[in-house]
C-alpha positions, 0 to 999 in steps of 0.5 A: 864442226864443218859447215859446208861452203860454196866455191870451187877451186884448189888454192891453198891446198898446198902441203905447206899452207895451213890455217885453223879457226881458234875458238874458246870454249866453256863447258861443264862436266855432269857426272851420271852416277849419284854421288859423284861430282867434279870440282871444278865442274866448269872448264875452259879450253881452246878449240882448233878447227882446221880451216878448209883449203880455199875453194873447196867445200867449207871454205866459207866457214868464216862467212857463214859463222863470223861477223866483225870477228865474232861468231854470228850465231854463237848458239848454233856453234854451241850445239855443234860443239856440244854434239861434238864433245859430248858434254854441256857446252856453255859458250863458244866464242871465235878467237882468231883465224890462225894461218901462214902466209901461203894460206892467207895469200890463197884465201885472199885469191879465192875471195878476190875471184869470188866477190859476188859471194860477199856482197863486197867490192874488195877482198880487204872489205871481205876480211874486215866484214867477217874476221875483223882484226882476228887474223894472226899470221904465224910461221907454223899454223 
């Protein structure tokens, strides 16, 4: 489920910085052989997509896929998730960007250096526009 982005740089790729996008996923099992069924047939799980280092390909995943802390095109991400998992995916929703302080600092610096990519006046505005209040800083992402 990688969505390439624009930008260049090497911020946030320190071995000690880490972040991931957490997505909720509801899917259904549909066994192929006649007479075989799954019970329950529907399940919910969390998916964790590693966040690309700020400035590298894919770092703009949040800009390209989120708006105000929600997925901007849930059907697109549902299709990508369905392909990745090989099951019928009923829904996908954005839960949070789970990050350590080092990654968040690098992300903010990269956003600040590339405000023109976001049609925004500040880093805080960018984070609010795309991630809303869905950023969780943890000691060990």
